[in-house]
C-alpha positions as CSV (number, residue, x, y, z in Angstrom):
1,M,148.4,102.9,69.8
2,R,148.1,101.4,73.1
3,L,146.2,104.7,74.4
4,K,143.8,104.5,71.3
5,N,142.9,100.9,72.0
6,F,142.5,101.6,75.9
7,L,140.1,104.7,74.8
8,K,138.3,102.1,72.3
9,T,137.8,99.8,75.2
10,L,136.4,102.5,77.6
11,V,134.0,103.4,75.0
12,F,133.0,99.9,74.4
13,L,132.5,99.3,78.3
14,F,130.8,102.6,78.9
15,G,128.6,101.6,76.0
16,A,127.8,98.2,77.3
17,I,127.1,99.4,81.0
18,L,124.5,102.4,79.5
19,S,122.8,99.5,77.5
20,F,122.7,97.0,80.3
21,G,121.3,99.9,82.5
22,I,118.8,100.8,79.9
23,F,117.7,97.2,79.2
24,N,117.5,96.9,83.0
25,A,115.0,99.6,83.2
26,D,113.0,98.7,80.6
27,A,112.7,95.0,82.2
28,A,112.4,96.2,85.3
29,S,108.9,95.0,86.9
30,L,106.4,97.4,88.5
31,Q,106.5,97.1,92.2
32,G,104.1,98.3,95.3
33,T,100.6,97.4,96.5
34,V,97.1,98.0,95.1
35,R,94.5,98.2,97.8
36,I,91.0,97.0,96.6
37,D,88.1,96.4,98.9
38,G,84.0,96.7,98.3
39,S,81.4,94.5,96.5
40,S,81.2,90.8,96.8
41,T,79.3,90.8,93.5
42,V,82.1,92.8,91.9
43,F,84.9,90.5,93.7
44,P,85.3,87.5,91.1
45,I,85.8,89.9,88.3
46,T,88.7,91.8,90.2
47,E,90.3,88.6,91.9
48,A,90.8,87.3,88.5
49,V,92.3,90.5,87.3
50,A,94.4,90.6,90.1
51,E,95.7,86.9,89.4
52,E,96.4,87.7,86.0
53,F,97.8,91.1,86.7
54,Q,100.4,89.6,89.4
55,K,101.7,86.8,87.0
56,K,102.6,89.4,84.8
57,N,104.1,91.9,87.7
58,P,105.1,89.6,90.5
59,E,106.4,92.4,92.3
60,V,103.1,94.1,92.3
61,R,100.7,92.9,95.5
62,A,96.9,93.2,94.7
63,T,94.8,92.8,97.7
64,V,91.3,92.3,97.4
65,G,88.7,92.4,100.2
66,I,84.9,91.8,100.3
67,S,83.4,94.2,103.1
68,G,80.5,95.3,100.6
69,T,80.0,98.1,98.5
70,G,79.0,100.3,101.4
71,G,81.7,99.0,103.6
72,G,84.0,99.5,100.7
73,F,83.2,103.1,100.1
74,K,83.6,104.0,104.0
75,R,87.5,102.7,103.6
76,F,87.8,104.3,99.9
77,C,86.3,107.8,101.3
78,A,88.7,108.0,104.2
79,G,91.7,107.4,102.0
80,D,92.7,103.5,103.0
81,T,92.2,101.9,99.8
82,D,93.2,102.6,96.2
83,I,90.1,101.0,94.4
84,N,86.3,100.3,95.4
85,D,84.7,97.6,93.6
86,A,80.7,98.6,93.5
87,S,77.7,96.9,92.7
88,R,75.8,100.5,92.5
89,P,77.1,104.2,92.0
90,I,78.5,105.9,94.7
91,K,76.0,108.0,96.9
92,E,75.8,111.6,97.5
93,Q,77.2,111.2,101.3
94,E,79.9,109.2,100.2
95,V,80.8,111.5,97.7
96,Q,80.9,114.4,100.8
97,K,82.6,112.1,102.9
98,G,85.4,111.5,100.1
99,T,85.5,115.4,99.7
100,E,86.1,115.8,103.4
101,H,89.2,113.9,103.2
102,G,90.5,115.0,100.0
103,I,89.2,111.9,98.1
104,D,88.3,112.5,94.2
105,Y,87.5,109.5,92.2
106,I,87.3,108.1,88.8
107,E,84.0,105.8,88.1
108,L,84.4,102.7,85.5
109,P,81.8,100.5,84.6
110,V,83.4,97.0,84.0
111,A,80.6,94.3,83.6
112,Y,76.6,93.6,83.7
113,D,75.0,91.7,86.3
114,G,71.7,90.4,87.0
115,I,70.3,90.2,90.6
116,S,69.3,86.6,90.9
117,V,66.5,85.4,93.0
118,V,67.1,81.8,94.0
119,M,65.7,79.0,95.6
120,N,66.7,75.5,96.5
121,L,67.0,73.1,93.7
122,K,64.3,70.7,95.3
123,N,61.6,73.5,95.3
124,T,59.4,72.3,92.6
125,M,56.4,74.3,93.5
126,V,57.5,77.8,92.8
127,N,58.8,79.0,89.5
128,V,57.7,82.4,89.0
129,L,57.7,85.6,91.3
130,T,56.1,88.8,90.5
131,F,57.7,92.2,92.1
132,E,54.3,92.3,94.0
133,D,55.5,88.8,95.4
134,L,58.9,90.1,95.9
135,K,57.8,93.3,97.9
136,K,55.2,91.3,100.0
137,I,58.0,88.9,101.0
138,W,60.8,91.6,101.3
139,Q,59.0,94.8,102.4
140,P,59.5,96.1,105.9
141,E,57.6,94.5,108.5
142,S,56.5,91.7,106.0
143,K,53.9,89.2,107.7
144,V,55.1,86.5,105.2
145,K,56.4,83.8,107.4
146,R,55.5,80.7,105.1
147,W,55.2,80.4,101.7
148,N,51.7,80.3,101.4
149,D,51.4,83.7,103.2
150,A,52.8,85.3,100.1
151,R,50.5,83.0,97.7
152,P,47.8,80.7,98.8
153,E,48.6,78.2,96.4
154,W,52.4,78.0,97.6
155,P,53.5,75.3,99.9
156,N,52.3,75.7,103.6
157,Q,56.1,75.3,104.8
158,P,58.2,78.2,106.5
159,M,59.9,80.0,104.2
160,T,63.9,81.1,105.2
161,L,65.1,84.3,103.9
162,Y,68.9,85.0,102.8
163,G,70.3,88.2,101.6
164,P,73.2,90.6,101.4
165,G,74.0,92.6,104.5
166,M,73.2,96.4,104.5
167,D,76.5,97.4,103.4
168,S,76.0,95.6,100.2
169,G,75.5,97.6,97.0
170,T,73.2,94.7,96.1
171,F,71.1,94.8,99.0
172,D,70.7,98.7,98.1
173,Y,69.8,98.1,94.5
174,F,67.1,95.1,95.4
175,T,65.3,97.1,98.0
176,E,65.2,100.1,95.8
177,A,64.1,98.2,92.7
178,V,61.4,95.9,95.1
179,N,60.6,98.3,97.8
180,G,60.9,101.8,96.3
181,K,63.4,102.6,98.9
182,A,67.3,101.8,99.0
183,Q,67.8,99.7,102.5
184,A,63.8,99.4,103.2
185,S,63.6,95.9,104.0
186,R,62.4,93.6,106.5
187,A,65.1,92.5,108.9
188,D,64.5,88.9,110.0
189,F,66.7,87.1,107.3
190,T,70.0,85.5,107.3
191,A,72.4,88.5,106.1
192,S,76.1,88.2,104.8
193,E,78.3,90.1,102.8
194,D,80.0,86.9,101.4
195,D,77.7,85.4,98.7
196,N,79.4,82.1,99.3
197,V,77.6,81.9,102.7
198,L,74.4,82.6,101.0
199,V,74.7,80.3,98.4
200,Q,75.6,77.5,101.4
201,G,72.5,78.5,103.3
202,I,70.0,78.2,100.4
203,A,71.5,75.1,99.0
204,G,71.2,73.4,102.5
205,D,67.4,74.5,103.1
206,V,64.4,73.4,100.9
207,N,62.4,76.2,102.3
208,S,64.7,79.1,101.4
209,L,64.6,82.1,99.2
210,G,67.5,84.4,98.7
211,Y,69.2,87.0,96.0
212,F,72.6,88.0,94.8
213,G,74.8,88.4,91.6
214,F,74.4,86.6,88.9
215,S,78.2,84.8,88.9
216,Y,77.6,83.1,92.0
217,Y,74.3,81.6,90.9
218,E,75.8,80.5,87.4
219,E,78.6,78.6,89.6
220,N,76.1,76.8,91.5
221,R,73.4,76.1,89.1
222,T,73.6,72.2,90.1
223,K,72.3,73.3,93.7
224,L,70.2,76.7,93.1
225,K,67.5,77.6,90.7
226,A,66.6,80.8,89.5
227,A,63.1,82.2,89.9
228,L,61.9,83.6,86.8
229,I,60.8,87.3,87.5
230,D,57.8,89.3,86.0
231,A,57.7,92.7,86.0
232,G,54.6,93.3,84.0
233,K,55.9,92.1,80.6
234,G,56.0,88.2,81.1
235,P,58.2,85.8,83.4
236,I,62.0,86.5,82.4
237,G,65.0,84.5,83.9
238,P,68.5,85.7,84.5
239,T,70.6,84.8,81.4
240,E,73.5,86.2,79.3
241,L,70.9,87.5,76.9
242,T,68.3,89.1,79.0
243,I,70.9,90.8,81.3
244,R,72.9,92.0,78.3
245,N,69.7,93.5,76.6
246,G,68.3,94.9,80.0
247,T,65.1,92.9,79.3
248,Y,65.8,90.9,82.8
249,P,63.9,93.3,85.5
250,L,66.9,93.2,87.9
251,S,69.7,93.9,85.4
252,R,72.4,96.8,86.4
253,P,75.9,97.8,85.6
254,I,78.6,97.2,88.1
255,F,81.7,99.4,88.5
256,I,85.2,100.0,90.0
257,Y,86.0,103.2,91.4
258,V,89.6,104.5,91.7
259,N,91.4,107.4,93.7
260,K,92.3,109.8,91.6
261,K,95.7,110.6,93.2
262,A,96.4,106.5,93.3
263,A,95.8,106.3,89.8
264,D,98.9,108.5,89.1
265,R,101.0,105.5,91.0
266,P,102.7,103.4,88.0
267,E,101.3,100.1,89.8
268,V,97.6,101.4,90.1
269,Q,97.7,102.9,86.6
270,A,98.9,99.9,84.9
271,F,96.5,97.7,87.0
272,V,93.7,99.6,85.9
273,Q,94.4,99.9,82.6
274,F,95.3,95.9,82.4
275,Y,91.9,95.8,84.1
276,L,89.8,97.2,81.3
277,A,92.0,96.0,78.5
278,N,91.3,92.2,79.9
279,A,87.9,92.7,81.2
280,P,86.1,91.4,78.2
281,V,87.5,87.9,78.8
282,L,87.6,87.9,82.3
283,V,84.2,89.0,82.9
284,K,83.0,86.3,80.8
285,E,85.0,83.7,82.2
286,V,84.0,84.2,85.9
287,G,80.1,84.4,84.9
288,Y,79.2,87.9,84.2
289,I,78.2,89.7,81.1
290,P,81.0,92.0,79.4
291,L,80.0,95.7,78.3
292,P,80.2,96.4,74.8
293,E,83.5,97.1,73.5
294,K,82.9,100.8,73.0
295,I,81.8,101.3,76.6
296,Y,85.4,99.7,77.9
297,K,87.0,102.2,75.4
298,L,85.1,105.0,76.7
299,A,85.8,103.7,80.1
300,L,89.6,103.6,79.3
301,E,89.8,107.4,77.9
302,R,87.9,108.2,80.9
303,F,90.8,106.7,83.1
304,D,93.4,108.3,80.9
305,K,92.1,111.7,80.9
306,R,91.5,111.2,84.8
307,V,87.7,112.4,84.3
308,A,86.5,112.4,87.9
309,G,82.6,112.2,89.2
310,T,79.9,110.2,88.3
311,I,77.9,109.7,85.2
312,F,74.7,109.5,87.7
313,K,74.9,113.1,88.9
314,D,71.1,113.8,88.7
315,K,67.5,112.8,87.7
316,E,68.0,113.2,84.2
317,T,70.0,110.2,83.7
318,A,67.0,108.2,84.9
319,G,66.1,105.8,81.8
320,K,69.2,106.2,79.9
321,G,71.5,103.6,78.8
322,L,74.8,103.0,79.9
323,L,76.6,104.1,76.3
324,E,74.5,107.1,76.4
325,L,75.4,108.0,79.8
326,M,79.1,107.3,79.0
327,M,79.0,109.4,75.8
328,G,77.8,112.3,77.9
329,K,74.6,112.2,75.9
């Protein structure tokens, strides 16, 4: 009888130990580091995601840098980071650099943005800028030094320019849209990869003009005013509606790029899945425009299947919407 009771006790203890182990395994939190760098435009979204993710996974450290889209891709394509925030699609030379280092990538759109052309709030003389105005001001070797150099009816005051640095995807997108070639720009302006520096400069100078992502304008509406942009269909300002429907001329999608090998690490996989699942709420919270639910679903499928490469791979993609491209149409 004693032997029988002893055996029962052993079985109970073994079961308890096993159950305790299983419970702990299920409850065990993720560990490790997710290394992120890149676009200052995408930074507010990724920072918000990282903060919420770390609340639920305190043993994971998600570091988020702001070296600019191009600067971030340099690190990403060398294998130094797991994720790159990007305000433009990856360039062919960046893809080649990654291939040299054995880096493959998964491209995931996360939000819509509208590059906002902004002025000091006290500038009451200028409200609308055409693409011709923007080109005249920002083209290489531009002779515009004063506001009335661009248009005679504008103030006879010096024009102080602010904009993203050359490693910025916003710089690439803006210069291509306005001047017809990425990185084609005058050089005599105050440049920074940190959009908050640009905000401070423009807010402190009545004669200033600059550009950056919509979120930074939204956050500083009491200090700045956004120009209405006329691309031939009348003046349109950056708003949630005009960016979402693409009528604002400087609308664009923004992205994260995930190292395909790093995606198999549990902490990176969980982070990206959390990012896409919570983007609709967090994107809006930080002042950007969420994508349609269908696109987030397609992005998650793309990630879960580890579909590598870009949807912007050839000239045939020109003029197509993001949903079409994500669906492979």
